[in-house]
Backbone as CSV, one residue per row, in Angstrom:
resi,resn,N_x,N_y,N_z,CA_x,CA_y,CA_z,C_x,C_y,C_z
1,MET,89.748,136.304,103.006,88.774,136.725,102.511,87.750,135.147,102.103
2,ARG,86.454,135.813,102.095,85.147,134.480,101.908,85.273,134.063,100.820
3,THR,85.025,133.312,100.689,84.767,132.406,99.111,83.207,131.777,99.450
4,ALA,82.400,131.655,98.337,81.045,131.160,98.576,81.034,129.266,98.529
5,ILE,79.672,129.353,99.025,79.805,127.893,99.016,79.239,126.986,97.848
6,ASN,79.197,126.480,97.516,78.313,125.650,96.293,77.856,124.136,96.487
7,PHE,76.792,123.956,95.532,76.337,122.846,95.953,76.513,121.946,94.793
8,PRO,77.755,121.153,94.655,78.004,120.289,92.891,77.302,119.356,93.167
9,ASN,77.142,118.850,94.142,76.311,117.344,94.431,74.927,117.278,94.912
10,SER,74.121,116.739,94.640,72.847,116.949,94.767,72.148,115.392,95.899
11,SER,73.230,114.873,96.548,73.094,114.015,97.572,72.876,114.599,98.581
12,ARG,71.819,113.895,99.127,70.634,114.137,100.570,70.448,113.361,101.078
13,SER,70.326,113.099,102.351,69.477,111.585,103.311,69.082,111.860,104.670
14,TYR,67.700,111.481,104.670,66.896,111.452,106.133,67.917,110.851,107.031
15,ASP,67.742,111.944,108.327,68.241,111.534,109.573,67.267,111.275,110.601
16,GLU,66.972,110.134,110.820,65.778,109.623,111.606,65.762,110.093,112.581
17,THR,67.756,110.146,113.214,67.266,110.527,114.758,67.469,111.845,114.928
18,ALA,67.978,113.107,113.871,68.126,114.323,114.093,66.486,115.057,113.579
19,HIS,65.770,114.155,112.680,64.330,114.447,112.506,64.543,115.733,111.248
20,GLY,65.595,115.232,110.281,65.786,116.242,109.546,66.365,115.202,108.221
21,VAL,66.991,116.818,106.996,67.803,116.153,106.029,68.617,116.687,105.763
22,ARG,69.263,116.094,105.861,71.413,116.134,105.616,71.634,116.331,104.077
23,PHE,72.717,117.549,104.050,72.965,117.731,102.779,74.382,118.636,102.769
24,TRP,75.080,118.494,101.824,76.109,118.861,101.862,76.864,120.140,100.398
25,GLY,77.195,121.034,101.064,78.040,122.125,100.087,79.332,122.010,100.178
26,TYR,80.155,122.532,99.475,81.474,122.922,99.373,81.878,124.695,99.747
27,ASP,82.936,124.352,100.050,83.871,126.123,100.390,85.020,125.251,99.416
28,GLN,85.307,126.070,98.394,86.441,125.113,97.850,86.504,123.726,98.374
29,SER,87.643,123.099,98.815,87.847,121.977,98.816,87.543,121.329,101.002
30,LEU,86.956,122.272,100.908,86.197,121.931,102.657,84.847,121.742,102.592
31,GLU,84.385,120.637,102.967,82.657,119.673,103.061,82.321,120.243,104.095
32,ILE,81.046,121.400,104.040,79.934,121.533,104.995,78.983,120.956,104.865
33,SER,78.903,120.859,105.620,77.290,119.520,106.597,76.263,120.504,106.832
34,PHE,74.769,119.829,106.322,73.598,121.040,106.490,72.795,119.701,107.126
35,LEU,71.752,120.428,108.223,70.636,119.788,108.153,69.841,120.527,108.432
36,ILE,68.731,120.413,107.782,67.335,121.058,107.926,66.214,120.354,108.415
37,GLU,65.684,121.198,109.425,65.016,120.154,110.540,63.583,119.916,109.545
38,GLU,63.228,118.650,110.193,61.970,118.330,109.191,60.651,119.453,109.628
39,ASP,60.718,120.111,110.967,59.487,121.088,111.240,59.705,122.407,110.005
40,ALA,61.278,123.084,109.807,61.113,123.347,108.323,60.522,123.034,107.175
41,LEU,60.725,122.150,106.771,59.732,121.505,105.581,58.775,121.527,105.818
42,LYS,58.142,121.235,107.078,56.724,120.964,107.371,55.917,122.465,107.166
43,ASN,57.061,123.598,106.841,56.501,124.489,107.053,56.196,125.160,105.815
44,MET,57.048,124.575,104.228,57.740,124.586,103.017,56.022,123.732,102.075
45,SER,55.345,123.000,102.977,54.508,122.434,102.330,52.904,122.687,103.173
46,SER,52.334,122.437,101.963,51.085,122.701,102.068,50.347,121.451,102.333
47,ARG,50.890,120.508,101.757,50.428,119.034,101.861,51.026,118.197,103.275
48,ALA,50.379,117.669,104.136,50.866,116.529,105.289,52.336,116.190,104.878
49,ILE,52.983,116.360,105.528,54.321,115.212,105.473,53.960,114.158,106.416
50,VAL,53.972,112.889,106.357,53.733,111.632,107.033,55.077,111.105,107.417
51,ASN,55.671,110.979,106.259,57.023,109.606,106.180,57.821,110.130,105.850
52,LYS,59.243,109.680,105.293,60.875,109.625,105.003,60.664,110.193,103.542
53,ARG,59.326,109.369,102.665,59.617,109.892,101.376,59.128,111.081,101.423
54,GLY,58.147,111.642,101.864,57.262,112.688,102.021,58.379,113.860,102.297
55,VAL,59.078,113.523,103.489,60.242,114.830,103.831,61.305,114.800,102.882
56,LEU,61.325,114.192,102.180,62.463,113.763,101.354,61.867,114.861,99.857
57,ARG,60.727,114.520,99.272,60.045,115.193,98.128,59.970,116.594,98.558
58,THR,59.721,117.059,99.823,59.529,118.438,100.213,60.873,118.986,99.865
59,PHE,61.756,118.288,100.443,63.448,118.771,100.426,63.493,118.824,98.825
60,ASP,63.408,118.093,97.995,63.242,118.239,96.455,62.937,119.314,95.893
61,LEU,61.721,119.510,96.157,61.025,120.501,95.869,61.354,121.893,95.806
62,ASN,61.622,121.929,96.958,62.032,123.107,97.664,63.829,123.551,97.975
63,LEU,64.703,122.715,96.977,66.081,122.901,96.989,66.802,123.832,96.310
64,GLY,66.165,124.989,95.624,66.477,126.210,95.560,66.765,127.089,96.993
65,TRP,65.116,127.485,97.161,65.381,128.248,98.072,66.017,127.624,99.729
66,ILE,65.912,126.128,99.640,66.765,125.727,101.089,68.097,126.092,100.499
67,ARG,68.964,125.814,99.640,70.315,126.158,98.949,70.953,127.562,99.292
68,LYS,69.330,128.542,99.111,69.656,130.060,98.974,69.849,130.581,100.798
69,GLU,68.966,129.964,101.727,69.020,130.061,102.883,70.358,129.249,103.449
70,ALA,70.792,128.480,103.174,72.049,127.647,103.294,73.092,128.158,103.097
71,GLU,73.198,129.195,101.998,74.153,130.362,101.565,74.414,131.587,102.632
72,ILE,73.132,131.842,102.859,73.147,132.970,104.067,73.469,132.645,105.561
73,LEU,72.979,131.386,106.129,73.420,131.186,107.133,75.061,130.786,107.359
74,TYR,75.234,130.263,106.105,77.208,130.009,105.734,77.870,131.173,106.020
75,SER,77.280,132.178,105.118,77.606,133.528,105.053,77.879,133.917,106.165
76,ARG,77.268,134.186,107.360,76.995,134.733,108.476,78.032,133.963,109.730
77,ARG,78.655,132.980,109.351,79.569,132.409,110.262,80.548,133.391,110.846
78,ARG,81.010,133.227,111.818,82.102,134.100,112.532,83.104,134.242,111.644
79,THR,84.135,135.392,111.191,84.816,135.328,110.522,85.704,134.587,111.473
80,GLY,87.096,133.574,110.562,88.264,133.025,111.277,87.684,131.738,111.768
81,SER,85.963,131.007,111.586,85.620,129.956,112.212,85.999,128.883,111.004
82,HIS,85.836,127.708,111.291,86.197,126.755,110.245,85.039,125.838,110.728
83,ASP,83.708,126.308,110.644,82.856,125.192,111.290,82.380,124.704,110.319
84,CYS,81.779,123.819,110.302,81.403,122.720,108.966,80.360,121.990,109.410
85,PHE,79.480,122.464,110.370,78.184,122.030,110.323,77.230,123.072,110.775
86,PHE,75.950,122.872,109.907,75.468,123.817,110.065,73.693,123.493,110.585
87,ARG,72.852,124.210,111.095,71.363,123.647,111.600,70.565,124.753,110.712
88,LEU,69.473,124.025,109.699,68.883,125.307,109.520,67.139,124.705,110.299
89,THR,66.540,125.884,110.420,65.470,125.710,111.357,64.199,126.221,110.315
90,ALA,62.864,125.987,110.929,62.042,126.861,110.549,61.914,128.230,110.876
91,THR,62.602,128.815,111.412,62.715,130.245,111.753,63.620,130.828,110.747
92,ASP,64.217,129.968,109.858,65.123,130.716,108.637,64.300,130.514,107.223
93,PHE,63.069,129.854,107.531,62.028,130.253,106.348,60.794,130.910,106.910
94,GLU,60.854,131.816,107.706,59.849,132.407,107.481,59.736,133.648,107.055
């Protein structure tokens, strides 16, 4: 039986190497790591994102949408899979 993922912690960090924002959810006691790519965030904003601060601000302003898509992506994982990392791309927000 699959359980729902939840996001009790609002921590997030900009990952300069991966060009995105990392955030975490939990499936019971299992920590699940997510990365939303910067291009996905740019598609969410009508303003130009030119720096780390702008990327994080866009993430914060769209947190509900991002978490909803993260839940969908997580729920599609393979049965029996113990994947603990998921990447959200621009195509997840079309």
